[in-house]
C-alpha positions in Angstrom: -28.2 -26.8 -26.1 -27.8 -23.9 -29.1 -27.4 -20.4 -27.5 -28.1 -17.7 -30.2 -26.3 -14.6 -29.3 -25.8 -11.0 -30.8 -22.1 -10.4 -32.1 -20.5 -7.0 -33.4 -19.2 -7.2 -36.9 -15.7 -6.5 -35.6 -15.7 -9.4 -33.4 -17.8 -11.7 -35.6 -15.1 -10.8 -38.7 -11.9 -11.6 -36.2 -13.8 -15.2 -35.6 -14.5 -15.9 -39.2 -10.8 -14.5 -40.1 -9.4 -17.3 -37.2 -7.9 -14.4 -35.2 -10.5 -14.8 -32.4 -11.1 -18.3 -30.7 -13.0 -17.0 -27.7 -15.8 -15.6 -26.3 -16.4 -13.1 -23.2 -20.2 -13.1 -22.0 -22.0 -12.4 -19.2 -22.5 -15.7 -16.9 -26.5 -15.0 -17.9 -26.9 -18.5 -18.9 -25.8 -22.2 -17.9 -23.0 -22.3 -21.1 -21.7 -25.8 -20.8 -18.6 -27.1 -22.6 -19.6 -29.0 -25.7 -23.0 -26.9 -26.3 -23.0 -24.2 -29.6 -23.1 -20.6 -29.7 -25.0 -19.5 -32.7 -23.3 -16.4 -33.1 -25.5 -13.8 -35.2 -23.6 -10.6 -36.7 -25.7 -8.0 -35.5 -24.8 -3.8 -36.3 -25.1 -1.7 -33.2 -25.0 1.3 -35.6 -28.3 0.5 -37.8 -29.7 -1.9 -35.1 -30.0 -4.7 -37.2 -29.0 -8.4 -38.1 -26.6 -8.6 -40.8 -28.0 -11.7 -41.5 -24.8 -13.6 -40.9 -24.2 -16.4 -38.4 -21.9 -18.9 -37.5 -21.8 -21.9 -35.3 -19.3 -22.5 -32.6 -18.2 -25.1 -30.3 -17.9 -24.1 -26.6 -14.5 -26.1 -25.7 -13.4 -24.4 -22.4 -15.2 -22.1 -19.8 -13.1 -20.1 -17.2 -15.9 -18.7 -14.9 -15.0 -14.7 -13.6 -14.0 -14.2 -10.3 -10.3 -15.1 -10.7 -7.4 -14.2 -12.8 -8.7 -10.9 -13.5 -12.0 -11.7 -14.9 -14.8 -9.6 -13.4 -17.7 -12.2 -11.4 -20.7 -12.9 -13.5 -18.7 -13.1 -17.0 -17.3 -16.2 -18.4 -14.6 -16.6 -20.7 -15.4 -19.3 -23.6 -12.7 -21.4 -25.6 -14.6 -22.0 -29.1 -13.8 -23.7 -32.2 -15.9 -24.5 -35.7 -18.6 -26.6 -34.9 -17.7 -29.6 -37.2 -21.7 -31.0 -37.0 -22.7 -28.0 -38.9 
C-alpha cells in the first residue's frame, strides 16, 4: 500500500539531504512496515504543492503511548524505496 502525505518543505528537504530518516504522523491510517510513503512537498505559505515528491519505505513503527510519544501518533523509520 502507498500512503500519499503532505510534507512541508523544510522536512522534505531534510529527508532528501539524508539528515532525516524518520516521519512522525498521526496514527489516522493503518501504517505498516514495508509500505510506501509518497511524500509530496507542500508549501503551507502559499497553500500549494511544489511538484516535488519522493517515495520512502517504512522500515520500523514506534506507536504512541510510550517513550514520550503522544497516544494517537506514530514514529516511522524510513528509507529510500529501492523499487522506485
